[in-house]
N, C-alpha and C positions, 0 to 999 in steps of 0.2 A: 078207784082212786083211794089211796089211803088217807085217813084223817090226819089233820095237822096236829102236831104235838101240843100246841097251846090250847087247841079246842078240846083235846083229851083231858088236859089238866083242868080246864074250866068245868067240864062235865063231872069231874070228881067232886066239885063243890068245895066246901071248907077243908083245907088241908090239915088243919089242927087235929091231932090224934090219929093221923094216917100212919101207916107203916110202910117199910120198904117193899114188902110183898104187894101192897095195894097199888103202889106206883108201877111195879113191874107188871101186874095184871092189867092195868089200864093203858100203859104206854109201851109195853114190851120190855125186853132186856135192855139195860143201860149200855151206852157205848163204852163207858169206862167206869170202873169202880176201884177206888183207892182207899187203903186204910189210912186213917188220919187221927191225930190227937188234937182235940179241941181244948181251948183254954177253959171253957165253962162246963162242958159235959164229959171231958176226958176222952178215952179212946172211942173211936167210931169209924165211920166210912163216909166218903164223899162220892156220889154217883152222878154221872153226866148222861143226859138223854139229848138226842138231836134228831131233827127230821131234815136237815140240810139248810134250812133258813133260820129256824128257831132252835137255840141251844139253851138248856137249863141245867145247872149244877146244884144239887141239893145235899144237905148234911143230914146224916142219920147217926143215932147212937149205936153202940155195939149190939144192942138187942133189936135194932131195926126201926126204932121210933124216929119219926120225922122231927128235925130240929131246924128247919128254915132253909131258905134258898140262898146259896152262896152267890151265884150270879146268873143272869139271864141275858142273852143277846139275840137280836133279830137282825139278819142281814138284808131284809127286804128294803127298808128305807135307803140304805147305802147304795144298793143296786139302782134304785130310781134316781137318786141324786147324781150318781156317776153318769147315767144315761142322759139326763137332762143337761148336764154340764158339757158332755161331748156334743150334743145337738147344738147348744148355744155357741160353742167355739167354732163348729163347722159353719154355722150361719154367719158368724162374723167374718171368717175367711172368705166365704163365697160372696158375701155382700161387699167386702172391701175390694175383692178382685173385680167384681162388676163395676163398682164406682171408679176404680183406676182405669179400666178399659173405656168407660164412658167419658171420663175427663180427658183421656189421651186423644180421643177422636175429635173432639170439638173444644177449642179454647173458648172460654166464656167471654162475653162482651165486657164485663167489669175488669177482667184481667188485661184485656187489650187497652181499655181506657186508662187504666192505671199506668201501664207501660208508656203510653203516649204522654201523659201528664208528667211522669218522671223524666222522660226524655226532654221535655220542654224546660224543666227546672235546671237540668244539668247540661243543656245544649248538646244532647247526644245526637 
């Protein structure tokens, strides 16, 4: 089983002073590399690594020096939230169908009593 991308980055330790080649050696070839012009460091490149769940995009100067993380996303929590939401909605539908079936088979005594008292009020 291959290691997770974020575990590889943690194993690298402090990212300050690392170079593009260090990240490539630790994490493999990036999924995407684009030339980019940064407002603070000038020309450089932006590289994206992904393992399917975790995606990180990092900025590098033209000579390969690391200059920060542009963005990092993790899909794991969203998958869990969606699964829990689907389970809750399914439980609500099943529960409401069960309650409707149960209430349709036996009228409650309070409903019968209310109807009788309402009938007495209006001479029904």
